[in-house]
N, C-alpha and C positions, 0 to 999 in steps of 0.2 A: 451505591451501586458500583459493581465492579466489572470495568470492560476488559476483555483479553483481546488485544490486535496481534493478529498472527499474520506474517508475512509470508509469502509463497516461496516454494523452493527454487533454486537456481534456475535460471533459462539458457536456452541455447543460442546465442545470438553475440556477434563480435563486440569487443570491448569498446564502449564509447558509442554505443548505438542508443539512439532515443527511441524506446519501444514502449512508452506510457500506457496508451490505449491499444496498442496492436495486440493481438491475440497469437503470442508467439509460443514456439515450442518449449517444452522442459528440457534439461539435461537427462542424458541416460542415469546419472545418478538419483533421479527423482526418488524411489523407492527407499534408500538408505536415509536420504535427509529427511523424507516423510516420516520413515520410523523414529527419528530423534525428533521430531516435532510430536508425534503421536505418544510417545515416552513423556514428552515435558508437559503435555497436557493430563496425561495421567487419568485418573477416576473421576478428575473434575467433572461436575454436571453445571450445565448451560441452562437458562430460563428460555433463551433463544439462541439461534446459530445464525449469523448473517456471512454473506459473500460477496465480491464483487463478482460482475457479470463474466469475467474473464476466465477461461479455461483455468490458468494456472492457479487461481485461487480456488475454484471450484472442485477441482480435482485435488486438491490438498484437503478441502474439507471433506469429500469423500472418501479419502484414504485413512483419515481421522476419524472415522465412523459418523460423518454426516453429510450422508449422500443427496439429501433435500434441503440445503440451508435457504433462508430467506435470502433472495436476490436482490441486493441494494447498489444501483449504481452511483449512489453517493459516496461508496468505499473504492470507486475506479483510482487508478493512476492518475498524476497529473496528464492532461491533453496535451501533446506536443503538436498538434496541428498537422502542418505541413511537413514539419521536422520528422514525424514518424517514419522511424527506421533508417534515419539518416545516419551517419557517423559523424560528431561534432569533433572527433580527435583525428581522424583521418582527412575528411574532407570540409573544415568549417567554414560557415559562410560568415559574413560581417554579423548577420543578427545572430548567429549562435555564439560567437565570440563575444558579443553584449550580454547574451544571457547567462554563459558561461561565467560572466563577469559579475552578474546580478541576477541569480537564477530565481531569485523569490520577487521580484518585480517585474521583468521583462517577459513580454508576452510573445511566445512562438507565433508565426504568422497562422492564423486559424486554431489556435489553441488557447491555452488559459494560462495565467500568472500562477505561481505557487500560493500568492494571497487568496485569489479565487478558489483555489483547491483548499486553503484552509477554512474558509468561510463555508464551503460545502461538506466537508468532514463536520467541521464545529456543529452546523445544523442538525446535522445526522445526531450528534453525542447529545445534543441539547434534546433532540426528540427521545431519545434512547433515556435520559436522565427523566423524564417526565413519564416514563412507560410504566413505572411500578415494578420493573424487572430488578432482579438483584444481581445477576452475573449472566453476562453475554459474551459469546466470542465473534469474532468478524474475523474472516481470513480476507486478507488484502494485501496492500501493496507498500512497498518502501516509504513513499511519498505520504502515504495514509498514516503511518507511523510515526513521522515526524510530526504530521499536523496534530494527531493525538497527544504526543509529548509536549508541543507546545500548548495546547489546550489545558493539559493536565498541569502548567507548570514548572514542567521537569527540565526545560530547557527554554531560554527568551528566544522569542523568533528572531533577532538578529544574529542568535548564534547558532541557528540550526545551520546543520550540512548536510549536503546529499550525500547518500550513501550510508547516514548514521546507523543504520540497521541493516543487519545483515539477513541474507536469504535464511528463512525458516526460523527467525526469531520472534519471540513472544514479549510483547509489551503491556502489560497489565497498569492499568489506571484506574483510580478511585475519583468518582464524580458523583 
C-alpha cells in the first residue's frame, strides 16, 4: 500500500506560534502554493482521500480536486493544549522551554506529547494497511508527516526534528 501524506500550505501566524489544533488562516499565497501541490499530485488516482478536520488541510484537498475527503481526526496536528496560539520564541514560559528542549516527550498543559501523536497516527496507518486499499492521500500537517516518516522507518524516532517537512510537501510511504 502507498500512502501520500500531503502537508497543508503556509499559514498566516507569527513565527514561533504554537498553532497545532487551532484553525488558523492560510497566507495570501495559498493559490500559488496549492497549484504546485496540485501539479505534484498530477493525474495520480487514489482509492480514498482523507483530510484532517482543520480548514487548512480540507481547503488544500478541495483545491486539488477532492472537495469531500474523509475527515479523519487522527491526522490532526499535535495538540498544544493551553499553549495553542502562544509564542514560544517571544514569550516562552518555563514549561515551553522544557518542551523546546525535549519536544517529543514533554506534554504541553492540556495537550499531548509527540509520542502520543505518533501512536495516534500509527493507529491510523495500521487501519489503512488492513483496509485493502492500494493508494490513499492524506491531507494533513507537518507533525503527521514526521510521524509517518518514523513509522515507515525513514527517520529514527530520536532523530526526528520539528519543521522537517515544508508547507505543501508530499511524503509517500509504502506500508
